[in-house]
C-alpha positions, 0 to 999 in steps of 0.5 A: 656346743649349744647347737649339739645340745639342742639337736641331741635333746630333740633327737632323744625326745623324738625317740622316747616319744616313739617308745611312749607311743608303743606302750600307749598303743599297747595299753589302748589296744588292751583297753579296746579288747576288754571294753565290755561297755562298748561291746554291749553298746554295739550289741544293742545297736544291731540286736533290734533287727535280729531274728531268731536265727541271728540271736542263736548265732550271736550267742554262739559267737560270744561263747566262742570268743570268750572260750578263745580268750579263756584258752589264751589266758590259760596257755599264758598261765601254764607257760608262766608256771612251767617257767617258774617250775623250770627255774626252781629246778635249776635253783634246786640243782645248784643247791644240790651241787653246793651241798655235795661240794660241802659234803666232799669237803667234810669227807676230806676233813674227816679223813684227815682227822682219822689219819691223825687219830690213827697216827696217835694210836700207832705212837701209843703202841710204840710203832714209829710211822714214817708220816709221824716222823715227817711231822716231827711227832715222834723222835728217834732214839740216838743212833737209830735209823729212820725206817724207809717209806712203807716200812714200820719198826717194832721193838720186841724184847729190845730187838728192832724188827723191820717189816716188809713194804706194802707190795710184799709179793711183787718184791718177791718177784723182783728178787726172783728175777735178779738171778733168773735165766730164761729157758732155751725157747723153741723158735723153729716151730710153726703155728700148725706145729704148735696145734699138733704138738699141744693136741698130742701132749694133752692126749698123751700126758694129761688124757685130755682130748680136743678136736684140732679145730678147737685148738686152731680157734684158740690160737687164732683167738689169741691173735685177734684179742687178749680176752678169750671166752670159752663157753658151752655145756659143763664137762667139755674141757673149758677149764682144762684147755687153758690149764693144760696149755699152761702145762704144755708151755711149762708156765702154769696158768694162774687161776682166779675162781670168780665169786658171786660177790665180786663187784669191782676190780679189787677182787681181781687186782687187790687194794691198798689197806689204809690201816695196815699200810699194805697192799692186799695183792692177788695172784692175778696182780703178781702174774701180770707184774711178773709177765713184764720180766719174762718173754713167756706166753702167760695165761690168767684163767677167769673160771666161771667168769659170769657167776658175777657181772663181768662188766663190774669187776673187769670193766677197767681192764676192758677199757685198757685193752681197747686202747690202740697204743699198748704203751698206754696199757696201765693200771692205777694201783696206788696214788703215791710213790714209796721208796720201797715200791717194786722196781717195775711200778711206774708212779704207782701204775702197773704196766699191762704187758703184751705177753699175757692173755685172759681166758674166761670160762662161761656157763649159760644157766640160771645161776649165771649172768648174761655176758653183755655185748660190750664184753663179747665185742672185745673178746673172741668166744669159742664154743665147746659144746661136745666132749672130746673123742679119745684117740691115740697120740705119740708121747709128746713132751712140753715145750718152751715157747717165747712170746716174741716167736709167737708174735712173729708167727702171727705177723707172718700169718697176717702177711701170708694169708690175708683175707682174700678180696673176693671174701671181703667183697662177699662179707660187704654184701652180706653186711648190706643185706643184714643191715637192710633186713635185720638192722644189725651192722658188723662194726669196724671192731669185728671186721678188724678182729676178723682180719686178724683171726682168719689169717692165723686160723689158716696158718694153723691149718684151717680154711679161710671160709671156715674162719670167716664162718666162725667169726660171723656165727660167734660175733655177728649172728649171736646179736640176733638173740636180742631181736624179736625173733618171732617177727623175723622167722622168714628173714632168718630163712632168707638169710640162710638161703642168701649165704649159701648163694653168696658163699656156695653150698656146703659152706658157712656150716657154723653160721647156718647151723646157728641160724637154724637153731634160732629158728627152732627156738622161735618155733618152739616158743610159738608152739608153747604159747599156742598150747597155753592159749588153746588150753586157756580157751578150753578151760574157759569153755568148760567153765561156761558149760557149767 
């Protein structure tokens, strides 16, 4: 044991001596660097032989060395200050997080106090609240029954009255469908037959005139997405199209007129009022809920949808519709469950059924907001830029169309009229060209929508290239508006030429017409700027002449 202790002492002493030599050497090095007396002694030793040039060079050398040392010291000080500032910011963020946590706890505490005060006020007014009963704050009279959750009892002239639960409109839907019998659906009609029948119905019964291509685009849009945007100039029938289609299917369209004040989903779906303990239901909420009971084709019209920001009030629905599994399409309405809640609410969540579409109308002017790419990518835009031309049509009655039959027609179209391999190859070549020249990619979502849109468009009586052309114009080339078009005039011309060469002449008319409009817009912008600059120069020359 003594031998081990002697070895360990010598071993550790040797190691610690090494560390000591490191620190001693570092200290000696620093002393050597800043030994000014030694530098003066050396300078005196060699300066006796200096000439004029040597004196100048030595002074310059001393100045350079001093400057380097000053720079090094400055960098060290700067690094230390930055570290201190960074550390201070981290500490400040931690303090802010701590304060936010304290505020949240205070909010929870104040909310609880507010609920207690409200319960006391309700008790003073003679209203028995189920929460107070649960806490034993109010006693029921002998023989009196406790009201169900979501109900309140009031006494008027000695008579006990029971109010409705918090979802009165949805309860009405439950009661209606208890005795509901579905109509006899027309399950023999084809997609092209639906287009023709609706066009004739709108003409003969409602005096609305639509081009057959517009109806085909509308039906194909329904197959590719649940959100359709009808855009164009005023008076072209944007609102009338979904309204009359609802009349044609004998299932009136629910119209929600957007307001500039809309900021969140409560304007569209309603909200729970903590004071009244009722849910302020909207007609949109009622239509979504009732759609789960039936097999009809249901429409909700968001009229003037961009008079407020769509990304604000429709954001949650955009996220829901993007989920790949329809079983996950649920909207949280309330955080808890009451015994009197509607039958189809699942733990306070509203299921979004598949048999409902959201149709938005949009005007692009100074009074509206620009619809972002986030919304356009998830929707199918349909341009209505011209008024309908009157025509003669036979009197056509409305019909009953089931969602199940319509969905079956869509699936049959996907199998019978898939996008041809030749067209897919050309689309891929066009995608590579656009990426190389304009730095814009198609994206998997748009290609998926195209593979759903085009087959149904063909089944409705259209041509495959026309369907591809429309998707490219409204979903891809529309993105060019956000580019610096003034720098891409030649590329736009080359793109028109390349598309005619790739798909053939007299094809892709919609896309080429759109690209030509972009070129004219750029040219007009350049001419206006040139005229302004030329006028400014003339004014300057006139001022100089005076």
